[in-house]
N, C-alpha and C positions, 0 to 999 in steps of 0.2 A: 588768336586761335583762325586757323584757316577756314576756307568756305568748304574744303572737302572733309574735313573733321567734323563740321557741323552736320554735313549730309549723312555721314556714317552715324552718328549719335541719334539722329532724327529717322533712322529707319525702322525701328520698333515702334514709332510713332505713327506711322503712315497706315492710313486705313485701306483696307482691300477694296477692290471695285465691287460695286453692287452686283449681287447675283439676280439680273433681270428674269432669268428663264424660272429659276426656283420662285420667284416672288409670283410670276404669272401663273404658275401651278397651282400654288395657296390659294392664289385670287379665285381661279376658275373652278378648281376640283376640291378646294378645302383642304389639300394636304399635298406634300411634295411626293415625286415618284422615286423614293430612294431605294436602293437594291434591299432594304431589310423588310420592305413590304412584300405580302404574298409569299413570305418564306414558309416552306412546308415542313413543320417540325418533324423529327425523326419518331418512328413509331417505337412504343415500348418493346423491350426484348422479351421474347417469349420464354418463360420459367422452363420451359423443356429444353429449349436451346442452351440456355446458361446451365442447368443441371449437367446436360450432355458434354459440354465444353468443360467443365471442372472435372468431368470422371476422365475424360481423355488426358487432361492436363495432370491429374494424379497418376495415369497409368505412365505417361512420359517421366514424371518426376521420380517415380519408382525405380525405372528402367535405369535413369540417369544416375541415382543414388547406388543402385547396385553395381554399376561400373566403374564407380568411384575408386580410384587407388589412393593410398596414401592419407586416408582419413583420420583425423585426430581420434584417439579413443573417446575422448570428451562427447564427440558427435555420433557416437555409435547409439546414443539414446535420442531418437528423433520419430516424428510421425508425419504422414504425408495426408493432408486433408484438405479440402477447399481450396484445391490449386497452389497449395504452398508447402513447404517442407519446414516443420518447426524442430527447432533442435533445443532440448533441456539439459541446462548444465547447472547442476544442484548447486545451491548456495553462492550462485555467480551470476547468471545470466540466462534469458530465452530469445531466440532469434528466429524469424521465419525468412526464408528466399522463395524465389520462384523463377520462373523463365517466361519470356514475351512470346516464342514461338516455339514449334517441333523441331527446327533445324538441329543437328546435332553439334553444331559450332556455336549455338546460341548461348550467350553469357547468363550465369546467375546472378540476381540481383537482389539488393536487401528490402524486404516488405515490412518487417517490423523488428523491434528490439525492446526489450524490457530487461530491467535489473530484477535479480533473484532475491533480494533484499530490501528493507525499508528500515529507516531509523525511526525510532521510537524512544522517547525520553532519552536516556543515555545509553541505548542498547540497540543492535542490530537483530532485526527478527526476520525470519525466512518470509517473504512476501513478493510476489510478482509485482514491480513498480514500473510503470510507464515514464517515458522522458517527457520533458517539456516539446512541444511541436518543433521549436526553432532549434534546440539541442539535437533531436533526432535528425532534421535535415542536415545539419553539419556532419553529424557522425555518419550518414547516409552515403555522403560524397566520397569519404574515406573508403567505406566499407565496399561500394560498387568499383572503386578504383582497383582494390585488391582483387576482387572476384574477376575482373577484366584481364588482369595480367596473364593468366594462363594461356587463354585464348590467342594473344599478342604473340606469347613465345611460341606457340605452335604454329602460328603463320611464319614465325620466323625460320621455322625448322623445316618448311616444304621444300621439297627437292628442287634445285635449281639447275637448267640445263647448261652445259659447258661447252664453248666454241671449241674446235680443234682448228689449229693452224696449220698443221702438218698433215698432208693427204695420205701420207704412208701409214698413219695412226688413226684413220677414220673409224676402222674396224674395233681398235682397242678402247675408243674413246666416245663410242656411242652411247654410254649410259650416262648417267646425270650424277651431280656432286651434291650433297646436302649440307646446308649450311648449319653446322651445329653451335647451338648457343647455351646447351646446358639443358636439362629437362625442368629445372626448377621444382618447387615444392607446390603441391596442391592448392589449389585457390581457396577451398574451403579451409585449409590448414592455415594459410594466410589470414583467413577471415576470423578463424577461432583466435589466433594470437592477438588480433587488432582488439576484438571485442572483449576478450578477458583481460587484456591489459587495461583496457578502460573501465571494465567492470572492478579490478582491483584497485585503480586509482580512486574510483568512487568510494570505494570501502574504506580505503586510508584517510580519505578526505573526512567521511563521516567521523571515524574515531578521533581525527583531530578536533571536530568540532565538539565531541562527547568530553575530550580532555578540557577543553575550554570551559566548560560547563562544570566539571569535577573541581578544576583549579578555583572556581568562584564559590564552591559549595563546601562540601564535607571535607575535601583534601586542600584547602585553601592555606597556604602556608607550608605545606608539605611537600608539594609537587611542582614541577615546571616542566615546560616542553618546547622543543622547537618542531616546525613542521616545513620540510623542503617539499615544496610540490614539483618542482623540475626533476629532482633525484626520487621523487616518491618515498620520501623517509620521514620518520618521525623519531626524536630522541627525547625521552622521557627521564628527568632526573628526580630522585625520590630521597628522602631524608636529608633534606636541605639545612636543618638545624644541627646536624651531626658534623664534627670537626674531621672527620675522617676523610679518607677519598671518596670523592663522589661515587655513587652508584647511580647506573643507568640502565634502561630498558630499551633497546632499538628495535623499532618496528619497520619494516619495509619489503621491498621486493628483492631477496637476496639472489635467487636463481629461479628458472623457470616461471617467472613473472609470478610466484606464489607469495602469499604474504607470510612473512616469517618473522621470528624474534630472536633478539640475543640479549641475554642478560649477563651484565657486567656489574659484579659486587666488588665496591671498593677497589677498582682497578683491575680485578680477576674476572676472566670469562668463567662463568659458571656453566651454561649450556645455551644451546639454539634450537629450535623447534620450529616446525612448520606449524601455521595457523589455518588449517582448512577448515575448522568448525567454530573459527573466532567469531563468525556473524552470529552464532548462537549462544555467546557469552555477553555478558556487559562489562564494560571496560571497568567497573567498580569491582565485581567479583574477580575480575583478573588480577587487579591490584591487590586484593586481600590474598589471593592465593601466592603471589610474589612474596607478600609480607610474610605469610607463614614459612615459606620455602626459605627466605633470609634468615628468620629467626632460628629454625633448626640447623642451618649451616653457619 
């Protein structure tokens, strides 16, 4: 081993030089003169100032929302209160957004998000449910990214001056050219698609957990299922002891990110139907209705 490598390994073991100046201050004054001493704490905010700021913010948000174009119909149901806009999407989610300043170009940002359902026993009930803190922060990054896209597109569409190289055409080229990149969709529409997709995925995962409990309980030996998290799809196979062609129920996001199902009995497609109110039903009662329909058909 060379002497140079030994010196490099001993760098971390080297002690710093003694701070004689600080040692003398402690010896004479009893404490060091650190920058944190004599710090003047901030005065508490005046409640009247806070209330006035929230009122002004509510007016600004109400104006911004009134001027929004291309708002998804699910976001028509909203309230402006306490300096934030809260959207209520029944049986799906609830979210709140706000702005940081009164500039017309300021971006919206996500303040809060809650699911509109909760798992209880083997059923989903309508109840506002908060996300774990770490999960919310992870979702918040993607949401704020979607909310900032529209402002970035508007900046790309700003008029850009054109330079004319022909003196004879100066009069006809004194205008400006616009960089057209496509208007794009409303940032709130992008936010809705993101949060609705997340809510539907969570709902399908809860159904997957309920199916696991049913397979270990009253439906043991009669049903089995597979869950594909990437494709957001659940395939349930029932009447396992019959020798006929397998009958399945497929639950997933078929279109518009809505939770739909397809019933295939003995290889034949019976019907499909949107499951907008699936969270108000239990998976057990859903199976019983399928069973009754199968017997009738």
